[in-house]
C-alpha positions in Angstrom: 36.6 110.1 -37.8 38.7 107.0 -37.7 38.8 107.1 -33.9 35.0 107.5 -33.7 34.5 104.6 -36.1 36.8 102.4 -34.1 34.9 103.4 -30.9 31.6 102.5 -32.5 33.0 99.1 -33.6 34.2 98.5 -30.1 30.8 99.3 -28.6 29.1 97.0 -31.1 31.4 94.1 -30.1 30.8 94.7 -26.4 27.1 94.7 -27.0 27.3 91.5 -28.9 29.4 89.9 -26.2 26.8 90.9 -23.5 24.1 89.4 -25.7 26.0 86.2 -26.2 26.7 86.0 -22.4 22.9 86.4 -21.7 22.1 83.6 -24.1 24.8 81.3 -22.6 23.5 81.9 -19.1 19.9 81.2 -20.2 21.1 78.0 -22.0 23.0 76.9 -18.8 19.9 77.5 -16.7 17.7 75.5 -19.1 20.3 72.7 -19.2 20.5 72.5 -15.4 16.7 72.3 -15.2 16.6 69.5 -17.7 19.3 67.6 -15.9 17.6 68.0 -12.5 14.3 67.0 -14.0 15.8 63.9 -15.5 17.6 63.1 -12.2 14.3 63.4 -10.3 12.4 61.3 -12.8 15.1 58.6 -12.9 15.2 58.4 -9.1 11.5 58.2 -8.5 10.5 55.0 -6.9 7.4 53.1 -7.9 4.4 53.9 -5.8 1.4 51.7 -5.1 -1.6 52.2 -7.3 -4.2 52.0 -4.5 -4.6 51.5 -0.8 -4.8 47.7 -1.1 -1.5 47.5 -2.9 0.1 49.9 -0.4 -0.8 47.6 2.5 0.4 44.5 0.7 3.7 46.2 0.0 4.1 47.1 3.7 3.5 43.5 4.6 6.2 42.3 2.2 8.6 45.0 3.4 8.2 43.9 7.1 8.8 40.2 7.0 9.8 39.9 10.7 6.4 41.1 11.7 4.5 38.6 9.6 6.7 35.5 9.8 4.9 32.3 10.7 7.6 29.7 9.8 10.3 30.3 12.5 9.8 26.9 14.2 10.4 24.8 11.1 13.7 23.3 10.2 16.8 21.5 11.6 17.5 23.2 14.9 20.0 23.1 17.7 18.3 20.9 20.3 18.8 19.7 23.8 15.6 17.7 23.7 17.2 14.3 24.2 15.4 11.0 23.6 11.6 10.7 23.3 9.6 7.6 24.0 12.0 5.7 26.3 9.1 3.3 27.3 7.4 3.1 23.9 8.0 0.5 21.2 10.1 3.1 19.3 12.6 5.6 20.7 12.9 8.9 18.9 16.5 10.1 18.8 16.0 13.2 16.7 13.4 14.8 14.5 12.9 17.9 12.4 10.5 19.3 9.8 11.3 20.2 6.3 9.0 22.7 4.6 8.4 22.5 0.8 8.9 25.6 -1.4 6.2 28.1 -2.3 3.8 28.0 0.6 0.3 29.2 -0.2 -0.3 32.7 1.2 -3.7 34.4 1.3 -4.2 38.0 2.5 -7.6 39.6 3.0 -7.8 43.4 3.5 -11.0 45.1 4.6 -10.6 48.9 4.5 -13.1 51.0 6.6 -12.3 54.7 6.5 -8.7 55.2 7.7 -8.4 51.7 9.1 -7.5 48.5 7.3 -8.2 45.1 8.9 -5.9 42.4 7.6 -6.1 38.6 7.9 -3.1 36.6 6.6 -3.2 32.8 6.2 -0.4 30.6 5.2 -0.7 26.9 4.2 2.6 25.1 4.5 3.3 21.6 3.2 6.3 19.6 4.4 7.9 16.5 5.5 8.5 15.4 9.1 11.7 13.5 9.5 12.0 11.0 12.4 15.1 9.1 13.4 13.9 6.1 15.4 15.1 2.8 16.8 13.3 -0.1 18.6 16.1 -0.6 21.0 18.0 1.4 23.6 20.9 1.8 23.2 20.2 1.6 19.5 21.6 -1.1 17.3 20.5 1.0 14.3 18.7 4.3 13.9 16.3 4.4 10.9 14.8 7.5 9.3 11.0 7.6 8.8 9.0 10.4 7.1 5.5 11.8 7.3 3.9 14.3 5.0 2.1 17.2 6.7 0.0 20.3 5.9 -0.1 23.1 8.4 -2.3 26.3 8.2 -1.2 29.4 10.1 -3.3 32.5 10.7 -2.6 36.0 12.0 -4.4 39.4 12.2 -3.2 42.9 11.8 -4.6 46.5 11.7 -3.1 49.3 9.6 -4.0 53.0 10.1 -3.6 55.9 7.6 -1.3 58.1 9.7 -0.2 60.5 6.9 -2.1 62.1 4.1 -1.5 60.3 0.8 0.7 63.1 -0.7 2.8 63.7 2.5 3.9 60.1 3.3 7.7 59.9 3.4 7.6 56.2 2.7 5.2 56.7 -0.2 2.8 54.1 1.0 -0.3 56.3 0.8 -0.1 57.1 4.5 -0.6 53.6 5.9 1.3 52.2 8.8 1.1 48.9 10.9 -0.3 49.8 14.3 -1.7 46.5 15.7 -0.7 42.8 15.4 -1.6 39.4 16.7 0.4 36.3 17.3 0.0 33.2 15.1 -1.9 29.9 15.5 -0.8 27.0 13.4 -3.1 24.0 13.1 -2.3 20.8 11.2 -4.6 19.0 8.9 -6.6 16.5 10.9 -5.6 18.2 14.2 -6.8 16.9 17.6 -4.3 18.3 20.1 -4.7 21.8 21.4 -2.7 24.4 23.4 -5.1 26.0 25.9 -3.0 28.8 27.4 0.6 29.9 28.1 1.9 31.5 31.4 5.0 33.6 31.4 6.8 34.4 34.7 9.8 36.8 34.4 11.1 40.1 35.9 9.4 42.1 33.1 6.2 40.0 33.0 5.3 38.5 36.4 2.5 35.9 36.2 1.3 36.8 32.8 -1.3 34.5 31.1 -1.8 34.3 27.3 -5.1 32.7 26.4 -5.5 33.6 22.7 -2.6 33.7 20.1 -4.8 35.8 17.8 -5.5 38.6 20.2 -4.5 42.0 18.8 -2.0 44.3 20.6 -0.4 47.6 19.6 3.2 47.6 18.3 4.2 49.6 21.4 2.8 46.8 23.7 4.9 44.0 22.0 6.4 41.8 24.7 9.8 43.4 25.5 12.5 41.4 27.4 15.9 42.4 28.7 18.9 40.5 27.2 19.1 36.9 28.6 16.1 37.5 30.8 15.1 34.3 32.6 11.6 33.3 31.7 9.7 30.5 33.5 7.1 29.1 31.1 4.0 26.9 31.7 2.0 25.5 28.8 -1.5 24.2 29.5 -2.9 21.7 27.0 -5.7 19.2 26.5 -3.5 16.1 26.3 -1.2 14.6 28.9 0.7 12.2 26.6 1.7 14.8 23.9 5.0 16.5 23.5 5.5 20.3 23.8 8.6 22.1 22.5 9.8 25.7 22.6 11.4 27.2 19.4 13.2 30.5 19.6 16.5 32.3 19.7 18.0 31.4 23.2 20.9 33.5 24.5 23.4 33.3 21.6 21.8 30.5 19.7 19.5 31.7 16.9 17.6 28.5 16.1 17.1 26.6 19.3 14.6 23.9 20.3 14.0 22.6 23.8 11.4 20.2 25.2 9.0 21.1 28.0 8.8 18.8 31.0 5.4 17.0 31.3 4.3 17.3 34.9 0.9 15.6 34.3 -2.7 16.6 33.6 -1.7 18.3 30.3 0.6 20.8 32.0 4.2 21.3 30.7 6.9 23.5 32.2 10.3 24.9 31.2 12.8 27.7 31.6 14.0 29.8 28.7 16.5 32.7 28.4 15.9 35.6 26.1 18.4 36.4 23.4 21.6 38.1 24.3 22.5 41.8 23.7 24.1 40.9 20.4 23.3 43.7 17.9 21.7 41.3 15.6 19.3 40.1 18.3 18.3 43.6 19.5 17.5 45.0 16.1 14.8 42.7 15.0 11.4 41.3 16.0 11.6 37.7 17.2 8.9 35.0 17.5 8.8 32.3 20.1 6.8 29.1 19.3 5.0 26.8 21.7 4.8 23.7 19.6 2.6 20.7 20.6 2.7 17.4 18.8 0.8 14.2 19.6 2.5 11.2 21.0 1.9 9.2 17.8 3.4 12.0 15.6 6.9 11.5 17.1 6.8 7.9 18.3 4.5 5.9 16.0 5.6 5.4 12.4 2.0 4.8 11.2 0.2 7.5 13.2 -0.8 10.7 11.3 1.0 14.0 11.9 -1.0 16.0 14.5 0.2 19.4 15.8 -0.9 22.8 17.2 1.5 25.7 17.7 1.2 29.2 19.1 3.7 31.9 18.0 4.2 35.1 19.8 6.3 38.1 18.7 8.7 39.8 21.1 11.7 42.1 21.1 14.8 42.5 23.2 15.6 45.9 24.6 19.3 46.4 25.4 18.8 49.8 26.8 17.1 48.5 30.0 
């Protein structure tokens, strides 16, 4: 009898242990599900509330595609002296832009296409270092305030369905882009067209900086590719400059040669195959300033610039 009682007690204990084991397993499963759920919830990134916000986020997340200020600032320059036969000789100049430019973005969504216009108003100070003698006895700094307005266009397409977008931008992607035109307040000078001659782009004429092109058709140059450039303008006394990364120099400014009748020529070399240069979208600026802007302390600031995006392909 005692043996049977001990056996029954043992069976009850084993049954209780199995019951407790099942409960423990169940609790473990529940705990894992809670932890995983919390992990997913804590790692969830914010998502745009609507299509308009999604496109604005994409614009902010791709600054290299929407930059319009690459030609401002104190750059490396080989421009030399300006105005050797004018009352004032310009030994150096640069533009300082003030903080917080005014940015306006208009988005017009039609079906699965979004048409974007982006305008930027930049206020700044032009710094001139002038002398009335050559060689100079003294070089004095003069300043002029300026206001520039730049415009660019873009088209976004809904490539993915809203719930299947890996970037969580409601399916939108940038597919087409234009260059930029920058016009100063009170502008009179005008770039008419730009001709590029290089191995990759023989005798290629650009007549509209705001013409749209697909991302796949962005101008693509080989490292340090030699580019002969001609800028056609409406003024034969103005000054025209090129601003861009040149070979190993990131911020470079060079002056075009005035050959008369509003035509300016120059040679430029694309960026090197430095990894930094080949992993980003660049902009080259064709920057036209009136004679008085750089040589006359009293003349108003007067400028027009065309900016074009390009990339360097090191795999060529």
